[in-house]
C-alpha angles and dihedrals in degrees: 000000000000094000102117090200087074098049116120100181135018130192114207132182094027138129117230129215091190096177085206119179110265094013124132117254107323098351084244123193114185124206091016145155133212129197129205129206126175094344093309135101105258102177141357135174145101119335091240089058095052110130121230114276139177105265090195096059101035123079102229117204116194105212093193093218096311122147123250122204131171112274107275122259125214101196100181124044141136096203098153115074143115127249126352139259103226089133090060089051087059092046090052090053088053090059106270116139126228089250092049092050091049093048090053092058096268127107121057094351092060089056089048090060092052094043094050089051093051124088123230089256093052092049090048093048092051095044099046096071089050091052092044091053092055092043091053088056092058103273112148099163128041140169118223119194128202118212104123096086100058093186130074099255095048096041088054088047092056095047090047091054091048088056092049090055089062090062093053101051130030092249127125107235124198113194122214124193109224101174088141092065100111139340112268118228094249089062097044107150092012107082092149090056090052093048088053089058091047092052102036103033114016100043096047093048094044090048093049090052092045092233100141141045097193144013124231134191131198099225103189142110090267090041127038132324128238095267093051091044092054091050090058092046091053091051091048091050092050089055095046094246122146118247132233132167140207098214146157093013097129102008141357110263097153095253093138094053090049091049090050090057087058093049092246120188096231150347113221132208095006097171090145098040115134130210093266089059092046091052091049089052092050094050093050096041095242124161123235110225111207117203108192092168093066091042090054098041094048090044089233120179102194107093123209112259094262096162092051091049089052093045092054096038097241112166112245121212124189124211141168098239082209105197138137099251116035106016112019088169124123101184119109088183091058089051090054090053094044092048087060101037100039103027097029096233115159114247089251091054091047093050090048085052093063095038125026097014093040088057090049091053089057097045091253099111094124097053112026141037099048138075095231136130111277094020122118112277094240099145135172119204114205135197093222136120095216136009094247087070088075088066098032101070140012135189094062110077110221094187110128102173138353129207127194117192089346096306122112110242100166 
């Protein structure tokens, strides 16, 4: 990879926030250069260490002192859905709780109705602006979950649309099947019957059509219990799909510990996670996905156990949780700020959350989320004077350029 004769592009006069595994703070390299070959990072280091190269064959990009980071990663979203839930936002402000709204037929089930009624084209047309907004903020990799179809046809429809989005913008999309998101009305009072459909019909069909990379479950009092969650995990395991879990958002049911026993990639939300759950995550190498947008939008008061996650060296990712009901927010920059202001992460921890640790939460730790030799050349170029600026303010987009697999896309 270090052979300069094979370099296609070379950044000079830049500063690097490499976010490299094991590095201090940002993995910063000042007055640096970075070379790209065949869509991968081929060399990086100090300008004075730059090897000789053929100036006639290499595309040289003068960064003029700008900062480079890995392309940002939003590792937890629900971008594909029908309708919106602005009326529930109003209800919540009038004092109704998330549980009360869900029990009255609102919440996830209301989005299910709108999603089932929408065509693939309508879902695509509504999701594309959301994805474009995140992409224009530096996001080069994103996870999109299903979970608003809640039957085989409509879950497949959602995952199909998520795949179509990847052909419209130069963004890497990982698809997660979240059929166990809520109980559809037609299975009211029969959650075991619905879970049987998820495990014995949906997962086999989705796997056969190669529509998902992972399976997720909402393990919660208003979602699915531990026994039902484990059924889904077992089905996912049998079909060689990675496992993720929505857990410990509203209570502590032990979903994270269960997921850890199945070597899950991540547990997401985790506001009510206890130390036993954190220890289980640490032992299995899971990533904790923090979702400050939902915490903020629901006006929650129970903070995730940040100090315990630090104590046990559990990787912390940060994501938008972009969805119509509990985090209708499509700003990765706002998430960086909220991770610091609401959850008290340091700017370096927050930035690791949308780069290195975001990649880990998606099973992409060896190819994305770091500026390192051999990694994908997904690179964001920023008009900033220091990396902390990415967490310090939002509303003014400091992105100057964006590269995916070594090609400039913004």
